[in-house]
N, C-alpha and C positions, 0 to 999 in steps of 0.2 A: 515422267512423261504426263503426269496428272495435269489436267486443265488444257492440254493441247488438242487441237483438232486432229482426229485420226485420218491419215491418208490411206494407208494400207493396213488391213487386218487379216491375218492368217490364223485359222483355228483348226487344229487337229488334221493338218494336211498329210495325206498318205498317198504315195505313188508306188505302184507295182508294175513290173513287166513280167507277164506270165506268173510264175510262182515266186518271183524274187521281189521282195519289198525293198525299195531303194530309199524312200523317205518315210519315216516311221512316226507319224502323228505329231508333227511340229506345230507350234503356235508362237506367234509374235505379232507386234504392232509397230508401225512406223508413222508417227505423227507428221503432219504437214511441216515441211521445212527442216526435218531431222534426217541425219545421215546415219544409217545403221550398217555396220560391217558384218558380213557373214564369212567366217574364217574356217578353214579346214583343209586337210590334205586332199590330193586327187582321189576321187572315188568316194568322198564322204557324202555326196548328195547335193552339193552346192548348186552346180549347174542345172541339175534336174529340177531343183526347186525354182530356179530362175525361169526355166522353160515352162514350168507349170504355171507360174504367175503370168507369163506372156501368152499362154494358150498355144504353145508351139510343140507340145509333145505329140507323138504319133498316135494312131488309132490303137496300137497295141498297149498303150499305157492306160492303166486303171487309176483314176484319181478320185479320192473321196475327201471329205472335210469341207472347208469353206475358205474362199479367197474373196475378200470384198475390198473395193476401192471407193472411198467416199460414200460408203453405204450401199454400193451396187455389187451384188453377188456376181462374180465373174464366171464361176463354174456352171452357172445356168444359162450363159449366153451362147448363141450359135456361133459358128465359125465366122460368119459374115459380121456379126456384131462385135466379135473380138478383133477382127481386122480393122474395124472402124476405130477401136480404142487404141490399137498399136500405132504409134506415131503421133497421136493426138493427146490422149490422157496418159499413155504409158510409153516411155522411150527406153531404148536399150542400146548399150554400147558393148560390142563384142570384143573378144580378145584379139582377133586378127582381122583388121578392117579390110584387107585385100580379099578375103573370102566373103565379106558382107557387101562390098561395093561391086557394082556392075563394071567390069573392065572395059566394056565397049561404049560406055556413056560418060560424057564429061561430068566432072564432079558437081559443078554448079547446077546442071540439069537434075542431078540426083537429089540435091538438097531442095530444089524447086518442086520436085515431084511430091515431097512430103507436104508442102504447102498446098499444092493442087488437090491432093487427096483429102485434106482435112480442114481447109479453110474456104468458106464461100467467097470471101472478099479477095479477089485475085489482083486488085489494083496495086501496082508498084511491086510486083512479085520479084523481079530481078533485083531491085534495090534492096528488098528485104534479105534476099539471099546474100548479096555482096556484104551487107551490113553484118550478117551473122558470121560469114567467113572472116570478116575483119575482127569480130568479137573474139573468135577462137584463135586469133593470132596467125592466120595464114598470111604469108608475105604477098604483097601486091594482090589483094583478094580478087579484083576484077580479072586479072590475068590467070590467077589460080583457078578461078571458076571454069575457065576454058580448058583446063588440063584434064587428061585421063588419069585414073588412079595410079597406073604404073609410072607416070611422070613425077609423082610426088614421093617424098621420103616416108618411112614408116610413121614417124611422128606427125607429119602433115596429113597422112591418110587418117590417123586416129582423130585429128582435129576436125576433119570433114565428118567423121562419124559423130563426133560431139555436136557439130552444127546440125546435122540431120536429126539427132535425138532431142535437141533442146529448142529448135526453132519454133515449135508450137507451145513451148513452156508447159510440158506435161506435168500432171499431178505427181507422177512417180517416174523416177529414172532408175533403171537397173543397169549396173555396170558389172559385167562378168569378166574378171581378170583383164581390165582395159589397158593396163600398162606392162603386162608381163613380157610382151615381145619387144619392149623399148629399152634402150640403154638407160643408165641411171640418170644422166643429165636430162634427156628428153622426158623421162618418166617424171622427174620433179617438176618440169614445166607444165606437163599435162595435168598433174595433180593440182598445181596452183590455179590453172585455168578452170578446172572442174570446180574447185572450191569457190572461185569468183562467180561462175555462172550459176551454181546452185544457190548462192546467196542472192543473186539477182532474181532468179525465177521463183524461189521459195518452194521448189519441188522437194518432195520426200525422195530419199535415195537409199537403195539397197546396193552396197558395194561388196562384191564377192571376190575373194582372193585367198590364196594359200599363204600369202605374205603378211604376217602380222605387223611388220614395220610400216608397210604401205597403207594398210587399212587404218592404223592408228594415226596417220597423218591427216586423214580426211573425215573420219567418223567420230561421232560423240558416243554412240552406243555400240557394243560389240556382242555378237552371237558366235559361239564356237560350236561347230558341227562335227560329229564323229559317227561314222557308220549309220548315217541316216537320222541321227537324233541331235537335238541341241542339248549339249551337255554342260554348257555354261553361258551365262548372259549377265550383262550389267553395263555400267558406264565404262568408258575407256579407262578411266583411272582405276576403277574397281577391278577390272579384269587384268590390267597390266601390272598393277601394284600388289594385288592380293588374289592371284589365281587360285581357285579351289580344286579344280579337277587336275589329275596327273597329266592328262593329254594337253591341257592348256599350258601347264608348266613345261612340258616337253617341247611344245611349239616355240615357247619363248627361249628355251635353252638352245634349240637348233637355229633359231634366228640370230643368236649371238655367237656363232661359231668364230667370228673374227676376233673375239676377245679371249679365245682359248690360248693359254701360254704354250710355248714350245715344249714338247714332251708330254703335255697333258692330253689324255684321250678325248676324242671328239664326242660330244653328246649324241646319242642315238634315241630317236623318238620312242622306239619300242621298250627301251630301258625304263622309261617313266611309266609305261602301262603294265609292265610285267609285275605281277603280284599285287597290283593296285585295284583289282576287281573291275577294270574297265572292260566293256563288252568288246 
């Protein structure tokens, strides 16, 4: 990553809820235009990390360390200042778009609201919205803009979320399990779309998933998280071809269950950690 302009820099980030430490002093950087995958099983601290970056953790969360975007320290910002960054400089795509979209509002208006909140120039707003819906592959975008979320398929709703997250070309896009709820065919289409749009905007991207195969399709760099710590990092090739930590090797083995021969025992993640000194 040497010589690249840093978009996001996280230094010794720690997140606790009461007496329970969930994120334990993690550090990483994402240069502008680079996609980094954050991999780990449920409960490893991935989503808490994402919410900390977005400033969306509740008042009961204790956060220390540093999170900076283009040199701006985010942890020192007020709630109002963070609200101004969300949707403009930071975009986020959630796992289940139905819970993120307003069911009572037409999707075109929801995309338009992102422009209204973060752009002074409102000229041609509807045209910009239709163009963005077209870019993300919604059929008949002018008609789709008039639909309510429940009238669209799961894949189409996720495309609306992508449109909302990318319409202001944010410096950083955070994707938290964005394809988990989709079938394999739709998942592949959404990943291709995301790849195309990230190349167009030049946004840095943190792609969070438990699925090593999905992350490896979209990201150049990988971080592996286990029990609140980053236990392995490197290029996609380094991590996939030469995993050093038993947990990473276990993730790769469980991801390849389809290759297990009849009669052969299925790989179990805890088998790789047992006796390996993993926390």
